[in-house]
LOLO-840317 format. One record per atom (N, C-alpha, C, O): residue number from 1; residue in three letters; atom name; x, y, z. Coordinates in steps of 0.02 Angstrom, whole numbers, plus 50000, padded with zeros to 5 digits. Layout:
// residues N
+-----+-----+----+-------+-------+-------+
|   i |  aa | at |     x |     y |     z |
+-----+-----+----+-------+-------+-------+
| NUM | ALA | CA |     X |     Y |     Z |
...
+-----+-----+----+-------+-------+-------+
END
This chain:
// residues 86
+-----+-----+----+-------+-------+-------+
|   i |  aa | at |     x |     y |     z |
+-----+-----+----+-------+-------+-------+
|   1 | MET |  N | 52093 | 49509 | 47964 |
|   1 | MET | CA | 52142 | 49561 | 47956 |
|   1 | MET |  C | 52211 | 49529 | 47946 |
|   1 | MET |  O | 52229 | 49483 | 47983 |
|   2 | ASP |  N | 52248 | 49551 | 47899 |
|   2 | ASP | CA | 52315 | 49526 | 47891 |
|   2 | ASP |  C | 52364 | 49570 | 47931 |
|   2 | ASP |  O | 52344 | 49620 | 47959 |
|   3 | THR |  N | 52427 | 49550 | 47933 |
|   3 | THR | CA | 52476 | 49585 | 47974 |
|   3 | THR |  C | 52489 | 49656 | 47950 |
|   3 | THR |  O | 52504 | 49700 | 47991 |
|   4 | THR |  N | 52483 | 49669 | 47886 |
|   4 | THR | CA | 52492 | 49737 | 47860 |
|   4 | THR |  C | 52438 | 49783 | 47886 |
|   4 | THR |  O | 52452 | 49840 | 47907 |
|   5 | THR |  N | 52376 | 49760 | 47886 |
|   5 | THR | CA | 52321 | 49800 | 47911 |
|   5 | THR |  C | 52329 | 49814 | 47985 |
|   5 | THR |  O | 52316 | 49870 | 48008 |
|   6 | ILE |  N | 52350 | 49764 | 48023 |
|   6 | ILE | CA | 52360 | 49773 | 48095 |
|   6 | ILE |  C | 52416 | 49824 | 48107 |
|   6 | ILE |  O | 52409 | 49867 | 48151 |
|   7 | ALA |  N | 52470 | 49820 | 48068 |
|   7 | ALA | CA | 52525 | 49867 | 48077 |
|   7 | ALA |  C | 52503 | 49938 | 48062 |
|   7 | ALA |  O | 52523 | 49984 | 48097 |
|   8 | VAL |  N | 52463 | 49947 | 48010 |
|   8 | VAL | CA | 52440 | 50014 | 47993 |
|   8 | VAL |  C | 52395 | 50041 | 48048 |
|   8 | VAL |  O | 52399 | 50100 | 48066 |
|   9 | LEU |  N | 52351 | 49999 | 48076 |
|   9 | LEU | CA | 52307 | 50021 | 48129 |
|   9 | LEU |  C | 52346 | 50039 | 48192 |
|   9 | LEU |  O | 52329 | 50087 | 48226 |
|  10 | VAL |  N | 52398 | 50000 | 48209 |
|  10 | VAL | CA | 52438 | 50014 | 48268 |
|  10 | VAL |  C | 52479 | 50077 | 48259 |
|  10 | VAL |  O | 52486 | 50116 | 48306 |
|  11 | ARG |  N | 52505 | 50087 | 48200 |
|  11 | ARG | CA | 52547 | 50145 | 48187 |
|  11 | ARG |  C | 52506 | 50209 | 48180 |
|  11 | ARG |  O | 52533 | 50263 | 48187 |
|  12 | GLY |  N | 52442 | 50204 | 48168 |
|  12 | GLY | CA | 52400 | 50262 | 48164 |
|  12 | GLY |  C | 52391 | 50289 | 48094 |
|  12 | GLY |  O | 52369 | 50345 | 48085 |
|  13 | GLY |  N | 52408 | 50251 | 48045 |
|  13 | GLY | CA | 52401 | 50273 | 47976 |
|  13 | GLY |  C | 52460 | 50252 | 47934 |
|  13 | GLY |  O | 52514 | 50238 | 47961 |
|  14 | ALA |  N | 52451 | 50249 | 47869 |
|  14 | ALA | CA | 52503 | 50225 | 47825 |
|  14 | ALA |  C | 52562 | 50274 | 47821 |
|  14 | ALA |  O | 52618 | 50252 | 47809 |
|  15 | GLY |  N | 52551 | 50339 | 47829 |
|  15 | GLY | CA | 52604 | 50388 | 47821 |
|  15 | GLY |  C | 52645 | 50399 | 47884 |
|  15 | GLY |  O | 52699 | 50428 | 47880 |
|  16 | ARG |  N | 52621 | 50377 | 47940 |
|  16 | ARG | CA | 52656 | 50389 | 48003 |
|  16 | ARG |  C | 52708 | 50334 | 48014 |
|  16 | ARG |  O | 52692 | 50275 | 48008 |
|  17 | THR |  N | 52770 | 50354 | 48030 |
|  17 | THR | CA | 52823 | 50305 | 48036 |
|  17 | THR |  C | 52837 | 50285 | 48108 |
|  17 | THR |  O | 52868 | 50233 | 48120 |
|  18 | SER |  N | 52816 | 50324 | 48157 |
|  18 | SER | CA | 52830 | 50306 | 48226 |
|  18 | SER |  C | 52778 | 50256 | 48250 |
|  18 | SER |  O | 52724 | 50250 | 48221 |
|  19 | GLY |  N | 52794 | 50220 | 48303 |
|  19 | GLY | CA | 52748 | 50170 | 48330 |
|  19 | GLY |  C | 52781 | 50102 | 48331 |
|  19 | GLY |  O | 52841 | 50096 | 48322 |
|  20 | LEU |  N | 52741 | 50052 | 48342 |
|  20 | LEU | CA | 52766 | 49984 | 48346 |
|  20 | LEU |  C | 52787 | 49958 | 48278 |
|  20 | LEU |  O | 52755 | 49973 | 48228 |
|  21 | PRO |  N | 52840 | 49918 | 48276 |
|  21 | PRO | CA | 52858 | 49887 | 48212 |
|  21 | PRO |  C | 52809 | 49831 | 48195 |
|  21 | PRO |  O | 52766 | 49813 | 48236 |
|  22 | LEU |  N | 52815 | 49805 | 48135 |
|  22 | LEU | CA | 52769 | 49753 | 48112 |
|  22 | LEU |  C | 52771 | 49691 | 48157 |
|  22 | LEU |  O | 52719 | 49660 | 48169 |
|  23 | VAL |  N | 52830 | 49673 | 48181 |
|  23 | VAL | CA | 52836 | 49614 | 48224 |
|  23 | VAL |  C | 52798 | 49624 | 48289 |
|  23 | VAL |  O | 52762 | 49580 | 48312 |
|  24 | GLY |  N | 52805 | 49683 | 48319 |
|  24 | GLY | CA | 52769 | 49699 | 48381 |
|  24 | GLY |  C | 52694 | 49698 | 48371 |
|  24 | GLY |  O | 52657 | 49676 | 48414 |
|  25 | ALA |  N | 52672 | 49723 | 48314 |
|  25 | ALA | CA | 52600 | 49724 | 48299 |
|  25 | ALA |  C | 52574 | 49653 | 48290 |
|  25 | ALA |  O | 52517 | 49639 | 48309 |
|  26 | THR |  N | 52614 | 49610 | 48260 |
|  26 | THR | CA | 52592 | 49541 | 48250 |
|  26 | THR |  C | 52584 | 49505 | 48317 |
|  26 | THR |  O | 52534 | 49471 | 48327 |
|  27 | ILE |  N | 52631 | 49514 | 48362 |
|  27 | ILE | CA | 52626 | 49482 | 48427 |
|  27 | ILE |  C | 52570 | 49513 | 48468 |
|  27 | ILE |  O | 52537 | 49478 | 48506 |
|  28 | LYS |  N | 52558 | 49578 | 48460 |
|  28 | LYS | CA | 52504 | 49611 | 48497 |
|  28 | LYS |  C | 52436 | 49582 | 48478 |
|  28 | LYS |  O | 52391 | 49579 | 48520 |
|  29 | ALA |  N | 52429 | 49560 | 48416 |
|  29 | ALA | CA | 52366 | 49532 | 48393 |
|  29 | ALA |  C | 52355 | 49461 | 48419 |
|  29 | ALA |  O | 52298 | 49437 | 48418 |
|  30 | MET |  N | 52407 | 49428 | 48442 |
|  30 | MET | CA | 52400 | 49359 | 48466 |
|  30 | MET |  C | 52380 | 49359 | 48540 |
|  30 | MET |  O | 52384 | 49410 | 48574 |
|  31 | ASN |  N | 52360 | 49302 | 48563 |
|  31 | ASN | CA | 52340 | 49294 | 48633 |
|  31 | ASN |  C | 52403 | 49289 | 48676 |
|  31 | ASN |  O | 52439 | 49239 | 48673 |
|  32 | LYS |  N | 52416 | 49340 | 48716 |
|  32 | LYS | CA | 52476 | 49342 | 48756 |
|  32 | LYS |  C | 52476 | 49289 | 48811 |
|  32 | LYS |  O | 52529 | 49263 | 48830 |
|  33 | GLY |  N | 52418 | 49272 | 48836 |
|  33 | GLY | CA | 52413 | 49219 | 48886 |
|  33 | GLY |  C | 52434 | 49152 | 48859 |
|  33 | GLY |  O | 52466 | 49112 | 48894 |
|  34 | PHE |  N | 52416 | 49138 | 48797 |
|  34 | PHE | CA | 52435 | 49076 | 48764 |
|  34 | PHE |  C | 52511 | 49073 | 48756 |
|  34 | PHE |  O | 52541 | 49020 | 48768 |
|  35 | ILE |  N | 52542 | 49128 | 48737 |
|  35 | ILE | CA | 52615 | 49130 | 48729 |
|  35 | ILE |  C | 52649 | 49122 | 48797 |
|  35 | ILE |  O | 52699 | 49086 | 48802 |
|  36 | LEU |  N | 52623 | 49155 | 48848 |
|  36 | LEU | CA | 52652 | 49150 | 48915 |
|  36 | LEU |  C | 52646 | 49079 | 48942 |
|  36 | LEU |  O | 52693 | 49055 | 48975 |
|  37 | LEU |  N | 52591 | 49045 | 48929 |
|  37 | LEU | CA | 52582 | 48976 | 48952 |
|  37 | LEU |  C | 52635 | 48931 | 48920 |
|  37 | LEU |  O | 52667 | 48892 | 48955 |
|  38 | PHE |  N | 52644 | 48936 | 48855 |
|  38 | PHE | CA | 52694 | 48894 | 48821 |
|  38 | PHE |  C | 52765 | 48911 | 48845 |
|  38 | PHE |  O | 52805 | 48866 | 48855 |
|  39 | ALA |  N | 52780 | 48975 | 48854 |
|  39 | ALA | CA | 52846 | 48995 | 48878 |
|  39 | ALA |  C | 52860 | 48966 | 48947 |
|  39 | ALA |  O | 52915 | 48942 | 48961 |
|  40 | SER |  N | 52810 | 48968 | 48991 |
|  40 | SER | CA | 52819 | 48942 | 49059 |
|  40 | SER |  C | 52828 | 48867 | 49060 |
|  40 | SER |  O | 52872 | 48841 | 49094 |
|  41 | ILE |  N | 52786 | 48831 | 49023 |
|  41 | ILE | CA | 52790 | 48758 | 49022 |
|  41 | ILE |  C | 52857 | 48735 | 48994 |
|  41 | ILE |  O | 52890 | 48691 | 49024 |
|  42 | PHE |  N | 52877 | 48763 | 48937 |
|  42 | PHE | CA | 52939 | 48740 | 48907 |
|  42 | PHE |  C | 53001 | 48765 | 48945 |
|  42 | PHE |  O | 53054 | 48733 | 48941 |
|  43 | SER |  N | 52995 | 48820 | 48981 |
|  43 | SER | CA | 53050 | 48842 | 49024 |
|  43 | SER |  C | 53060 | 48792 | 49082 |
|  43 | SER |  O | 53117 | 48776 | 49099 |
|  44 | LEU |  N | 53005 | 48770 | 49111 |
|  44 | LEU | CA | 53011 | 48720 | 49164 |
|  44 | LEU |  C | 53039 | 48654 | 49138 |
|  44 | LEU |  O | 53081 | 48622 | 49171 |
|  45 | ILE |  N | 53017 | 48633 | 49080 |
|  45 | ILE | CA | 53043 | 48571 | 49050 |
|  45 | ILE |  C | 53118 | 48579 | 49036 |
|  45 | ILE |  O | 53157 | 48534 | 49051 |
|  46 | GLY |  N | 53137 | 48636 | 49007 |
|  46 | GLY | CA | 53207 | 48648 | 48992 |
|  46 | GLY |  C | 53251 | 48651 | 49054 |
|  46 | GLY |  O | 53309 | 48631 | 49052 |
|  47 | SER |  N | 53223 | 48676 | 49109 |
|  47 | SER | CA | 53261 | 48679 | 49171 |
|  47 | SER |  C | 53267 | 48611 | 49204 |
|  47 | SER |  O | 53316 | 48598 | 49239 |
|  48 | TYR |  N | 53220 | 48567 | 49193 |
|  48 | TYR | CA | 53220 | 48503 | 49226 |
|  48 | TYR |  C | 53261 | 48450 | 49190 |
|  48 | TYR |  O | 53282 | 48401 | 49220 |
|  49 | ILE |  N | 53272 | 48458 | 49125 |
|  49 | ILE | CA | 53311 | 48408 | 49087 |
|  49 | ILE |  C | 53381 | 48398 | 49116 |
|  49 | ILE |  O | 53402 | 48341 | 49122 |
|  50 | PRO |  N | 53419 | 48451 | 49135 |
|  50 | PRO | CA | 53484 | 48438 | 49166 |
|  50 | PRO |  C | 53480 | 48401 | 49232 |
|  50 | PRO |  O | 53526 | 48364 | 49250 |
|  51 | VAL |  N | 53425 | 48409 | 49269 |
|  51 | VAL | CA | 53416 | 48372 | 49332 |
|  51 | VAL |  C | 53411 | 48298 | 49318 |
|  51 | VAL |  O | 53438 | 48257 | 49355 |
|  52 | LEU |  N | 53377 | 48280 | 49264 |
|  52 | LEU | CA | 53373 | 48209 | 49245 |
|  52 | LEU |  C | 53441 | 48180 | 49226 |
|  52 | LEU |  O | 53452 | 48119 | 49231 |
|  53 | LEU |  N | 53486 | 48224 | 49204 |
|  53 | LEU | CA | 53553 | 48202 | 49185 |
|  53 | LEU |  C | 53603 | 48207 | 49243 |
|  53 | LEU |  O | 53663 | 48196 | 49233 |
|  54 | GLY |  N | 53579 | 48224 | 49302 |
|  54 | GLY | CA | 53622 | 48223 | 49362 |
|  54 | GLY |  C | 53649 | 48290 | 49383 |
|  54 | GLY |  O | 53689 | 48293 | 49430 |
|  55 | GLU |  N | 53629 | 48345 | 49352 |
|  55 | GLU | CA | 53653 | 48411 | 49371 |
|  55 | GLU |  C | 53608 | 48440 | 49425 |
|  55 | GLU |  O | 53555 | 48413 | 49441 |
|  56 | SER |  N | 53630 | 48497 | 49454 |
|  56 | SER | CA | 53591 | 48531 | 49505 |
|  56 | SER |  C | 53534 | 48571 | 49472 |
|  56 | SER |  O | 53541 | 48595 | 49416 |
|  57 | PHE |  N | 53478 | 48578 | 49508 |
|  57 | PHE | CA | 53421 | 48615 | 49481 |
|  57 | PHE |  C | 53434 | 48690 | 49478 |
|  57 | PHE |  O | 53405 | 48725 | 49437 |
|  58 | ILE |  N | 53479 | 48715 | 49521 |
|  58 | ILE | CA | 53495 | 48786 | 49520 |
|  58 | ILE |  C | 53563 | 48800 | 49487 |
|  58 | ILE |  O | 53591 | 48854 | 49496 |
|  59 | GLY |  N | 53589 | 48752 | 49451 |
|  59 | GLY | CA | 53653 | 48759 | 49418 |
|  59 | GLY |  C | 53647 | 48796 | 49352 |
|  59 | GLY |  O | 53592 | 48813 | 49329 |
|  60 | GLY |  N | 53704 | 48809 | 49322 |
|  60 | GLY | CA | 53707 | 48846 | 49259 |
|  60 | GLY |  C | 53672 | 48812 | 49202 |
|  60 | GLY |  O | 53641 | 48845 | 49160 |
|  61 | TRP |  N | 53678 | 48745 | 49198 |
|  61 | TRP | CA | 53646 | 48709 | 49143 |
|  61 | TRP |  C | 53570 | 48713 | 49148 |
|  61 | TRP |  O | 53536 | 48715 | 49096 |
|  62 | SER |  N | 53543 | 48713 | 49208 |
|  62 | SER | CA | 53471 | 48719 | 49216 |
|  62 | SER |  C | 53447 | 48789 | 49197 |
|  62 | SER |  O | 53393 | 48796 | 49167 |
|  63 | ILE |  N | 53486 | 48839 | 49213 |
|  63 | ILE | CA | 53468 | 48907 | 49194 |
|  63 | ILE |  C | 53470 | 48914 | 49118 |
|  63 | ILE |  O | 53424 | 48943 | 49088 |
|  64 | LEU |  N | 53522 | 48887 | 49087 |
|  64 | LEU | CA | 53527 | 48890 | 49014 |
|  64 | LEU |  C | 53471 | 48849 | 48982 |
|  64 | LEU |  O | 53442 | 48870 | 48932 |
|  65 | GLY |  N | 53456 | 48791 | 49010 |
|  65 | GLY | CA | 53401 | 48750 | 48984 |
|  65 | GLY |  C | 53334 | 48785 | 48990 |
|  65 | GLY |  O | 53292 | 48780 | 48945 |
|  66 | GLY |  N | 53323 | 48821 | 49044 |
|  66 | GLY | CA | 53262 | 48859 | 49053 |
|  66 | GLY |  C | 53256 | 48915 | 49002 |
|  66 | GLY |  O | 53202 | 48929 | 48976 |
|  67 | LEU |  N | 53312 | 48948 | 48988 |
|  67 | LEU | CA | 53312 | 49002 | 48938 |
|  67 | LEU |  C | 53296 | 48974 | 48869 |
|  67 | LEU |  O | 53254 | 49001 | 48833 |
|  68 | VAL |  N | 53330 | 48921 | 48851 |
|  68 | VAL | CA | 53319 | 48890 | 48785 |
|  68 | VAL |  C | 53248 | 48863 | 48780 |
|  68 | VAL |  O | 53214 | 48871 | 48729 |
|  69 | GLY |  N | 53224 | 48830 | 48832 |
|  69 | GLY | CA | 53156 | 48804 | 48832 |
|  69 | GLY |  C | 53104 | 48858 | 48828 |
|  69 | GLY |  O | 53054 | 48851 | 48793 |
|  70 | GLY |  N | 53114 | 48913 | 48863 |
|  70 | GLY | CA | 53068 | 48969 | 48860 |
|  70 | GLY |  C | 53065 | 49001 | 48791 |
|  70 | GLY |  O | 53011 | 49016 | 48766 |
|  71 | LEU |  N | 53123 | 49010 | 48761 |
|  71 | LEU | CA | 53125 | 49038 | 48693 |
|  71 | LEU |  C | 53091 | 48991 | 48643 |
|  71 | LEU |  O | 53055 | 49013 | 48598 |
|  72 | PHE |  N | 53103 | 48926 | 48652 |
|  72 | PHE | CA | 53069 | 48877 | 48608 |
|  72 | PHE |  C | 52994 | 48879 | 48619 |
|  72 | PHE |  O | 52955 | 48874 | 48571 |
|  73 | GLY |  N | 52972 | 48886 | 48682 |
|  73 | GLY | CA | 52901 | 48890 | 48696 |
|  73 | GLY |  C | 52869 | 48952 | 48665 |
|  73 | GLY |  O | 52813 | 48948 | 48640 |
|  74 | ILE |  N | 52903 | 49008 | 48666 |
|  74 | ILE | CA | 52877 | 49069 | 48634 |
|  74 | ILE |  C | 52872 | 49058 | 48559 |
|  74 | ILE |  O | 52821 | 49075 | 48529 |
|  75 | TRP |  N | 52925 | 49030 | 48529 |
|  75 | TRP | CA | 52924 | 49018 | 48457 |
|  75 | TRP |  C | 52866 | 48971 | 48438 |
|  75 | TRP |  O | 52831 | 48983 | 48390 |
|  76 | LEU |  N | 52858 | 48918 | 48477 |
|  76 | LEU | CA | 52805 | 48869 | 48463 |
|  76 | LEU |  C | 52736 | 48900 | 48470 |
|  76 | LEU |  O | 52692 | 48888 | 48429 |
|  77 | ALA |  N | 52725 | 48941 | 48522 |
|  77 | ALA | CA | 52661 | 48973 | 48532 |
|  77 | ALA |  C | 52645 | 49022 | 48475 |
|  77 | ALA |  O | 52588 | 49026 | 48452 |
|  78 | VAL |  N | 52695 | 49060 | 48453 |
|  78 | VAL | CA | 52684 | 49107 | 48398 |
|  78 | VAL |  C | 52669 | 49068 | 48334 |
|  78 | VAL |  O | 52625 | 49087 | 48296 |
|  79 | TRP |  N | 52704 | 49014 | 48323 |
|  79 | TRP | CA | 52692 | 48973 | 48264 |
|  79 | TRP |  C | 52621 | 48943 | 48264 |
|  79 | TRP |  O | 52586 | 48945 | 48214 |
|  80 | ILE |  N | 52600 | 48917 | 48322 |
|  80 | ILE | CA | 52533 | 48888 | 48328 |
|  80 | ILE |  C | 52481 | 48943 | 48320 |
|  80 | ILE |  O | 52430 | 48933 | 48287 |
|  81 | SER |  N | 52494 | 49002 | 48348 |
|  81 | SER | CA | 52446 | 49057 | 48342 |
|  81 | SER |  C | 52437 | 49079 | 48270 |
|  81 | SER |  O | 52381 | 49092 | 48248 |
|  82 | LYS |  N | 52492 | 49082 | 48233 |
|  82 | LYS | CA | 52488 | 49101 | 48163 |
|  82 | LYS |  C | 52455 | 49045 | 48121 |
|  82 | LYS |  O | 52415 | 49059 | 48077 |
|  83 | ARG |  N | 52472 | 48984 | 48136 |
|  83 | ARG | CA | 52449 | 48928 | 48096 |
|  83 | ARG |  C | 52375 | 48913 | 48108 |
|  83 | ARG |  O | 52337 | 48901 | 48061 |
|  84 | TYR |  N | 52354 | 48914 | 48171 |
|  84 | TYR | CA | 52286 | 48892 | 48188 |
|  84 | TYR |  C | 52242 | 48949 | 48214 |
|  84 | TYR |  O | 52183 | 48937 | 48228 |
|  85 | GLY |  N | 52268 | 49009 | 48221 |
|  85 | GLY | CA | 52228 | 49066 | 48239 |
|  85 | GLY |  C | 52208 | 49071 | 48312 |
|  85 | GLY |  O | 52154 | 49097 | 48327 |
|  86 | TYR |  N | 52249 | 49046 | 48358 |
|  86 | TYR | CA | 52233 | 49052 | 48429 |
|  86 | TYR |  C | 52253 | 49119 | 48456 |
|  86 | TYR |  O | 52243 | 49132 | 48515 |
+-----+-----+----+-------+-------+-------+
END
């Protein structure tokens, strides 16, 4: 199934405009556990990098690093899911 078919199935038909957008339907078709795993791992890595540079683990840089790492992990998991079909 391609993303257009998934979007039509989620929306309930081609003529119906309410429902999930195409992006939401694409993520719904992927393995959410796989995405959560990557987000968690890269969030921890992003939070720990400032600690290696001498900052506090609960400081602002660690929070920002965790946010950036988590977003990167989500992007990477979605990319892998689309590329390799996980």
